[in-house]
N, C-alpha and C positions, 0 to 999 in steps of 0.2 A: 498581288495580295498587298495588301497598306498594313505598312506596322503602324503599330499603334503604341505607344510609346506615353513612360510618367518621368516624371524630369523635377524632382525640389530646387527653386529656384529662380533669379529671375529673369522675366519673359525679355525686359528690353536686350538680353545679351544672346538670344538666341540666334546661331546663324542657318535661316533657314528664308524658302519662299519670302515667306508669310508669317506676317504678327497678325492673330487679333486682338482685336484693342475690346475687351469689356466700357465702351465709350457712355456719355451721356447723350442725351436726343441730340441737344442743340451742339455736339461732333464738337464741342471749341474744348477742348480740355476739363480736368474736375482733380477729384485724388482718386486717391489708387491706382490700378492697372494704367487706366485713363493718363493720371496725371502723370505716371513717370514715364510712361511712351511719346507725352506728347515732350516733355524734360530733356530724355535723350534723341529723341527722335529731332528735337528741331525747329523749327521757325516755318517751314518747310513746309508740312505734314497740319498745324498748325493754319498756314496758306491754301493750304485745296479743300482743309474742314470749308474754311469762309466762302472760301468760291462754292462749293456742294451746300453751301445754308441760302446766300442767292441767287442761285439756281431753282434745282427740283427739290431740295429740302429747306423751305423756308418756313414754318414748322420746327423743323426737326426731325430726328431720323425716328418713323415709329419701332416701337418694340420688335422686337424678334427679326429687323429687319439688317442689312447687312451692305456694307456700302465700299470699296476699296479708297488711298488714297497711296503717294508713293512712302518712304519706310524713312524718308530726310537723310536722316544720319545713323538709323537703326542699321544692324549686321542684318540687312534684306531686306526685298525687295519693292515690298506690298506692307502695309498696314491694313487688316482688314477692319473695322469698325465698329461692331452690334447693339443692338443698344436692348440691355436684357429688364426683364421687366424686376419689379418692385414686390418683393416677397411679402401675402398677405393671408395668416393663415385663414383667414375665410372664403378669399376669393383669391386666391395664387391659381394660374393657372400656367399647366405643365409645359404645357402645347408652346406657349412663348417662347418657353426657356427653349427648350427643343429647337426651333423655332433658329433660334440665334446660330446654333451648331450648324442646324440645313443650312441656312442662308447663305452664312460666314465660308462654307464649302463648296457652295454653289457658285458667289462667286469669284476664291479660290481659284474652279478650277477651270470657270470663264478665261485668267487673265494669266491660264498655263499654268497654273501655282503646282509642280509637287512634293513638297512640304512646309507642312503649316503647322504653327503651334497654338494652342488653346491656352485660358487660364478659365480658372474654374469661374465663367459668367452669375452675376447677379451674389456672388457670395459674399459680399465686403456687406459693405454698406447697405447695398439694396436685403439686404437677409435670409437670399433664401439657407435654408437651411446643408449642410456641407453634405451628408448624408443622399440627400435625397438630388440634390443637384448633381453629386456624381453618376448618379446612375444613371440622372433622365440625361447626360450629360455622351455618355459611355453609351448608351441605345445609338440615343441620334446620333453620331459619329460611325456608328459601325454600321448603322442600316446608309451612311451619306456613303459612306467610302467601298461601299462593297460595287457601289455604282459609280466608283469616278478616277481620276488617272492618279490618283496618289500615293508616294512610296513610303512619304511620311506621316501619318500628323500625331502631335505630340504635345500630351496634355502641361503646361509649366505651371507646377503648384508652389506656394510662395512655402507652404509649413510643413511638417511633419505631417499632423494632423487632416491637415487637406490632401498629402500623397495619400497617406494611408485611408482616406476616406476612395482617393481614386483607384487606390490598387484591390480595394476589397471588390469595388464599381465592375473593372475587371474582372473578377474570377479570378 
């Protein structure tokens, strides 16, 4: 049985097998979680991201997909980069947000990861409303965890508001 847990804190400090990065499609770093992971993880992550861009993802990583790199200097083995959708009330597709979680766990399982830490994908500058994002994330993780080899899937939430939204979604 997979434990689904919540932590309020810094995702770059999590001692897990895989940390999920809320990346932008370029895979070359950015702000928020993406910038923090690249800064703390060091140049090795960026080097692998550049190699991915040069080989398989010349146009960038598509929304809802996931790919892994080393974790560099982070206290994890891998970083799994996923690109969340930008929220637009009239044209948002919740299945793309759910896909970020499912695809990240698929990659984690293929790597042999037993513990995975997620941020609240798409809730920062991508604007997805926290309560809705939490509901989608928890449902997707519960579904994927039922079929995966995971010991723990952890949501690492930046502030009390995010923590409360995910706590409510977990029920």
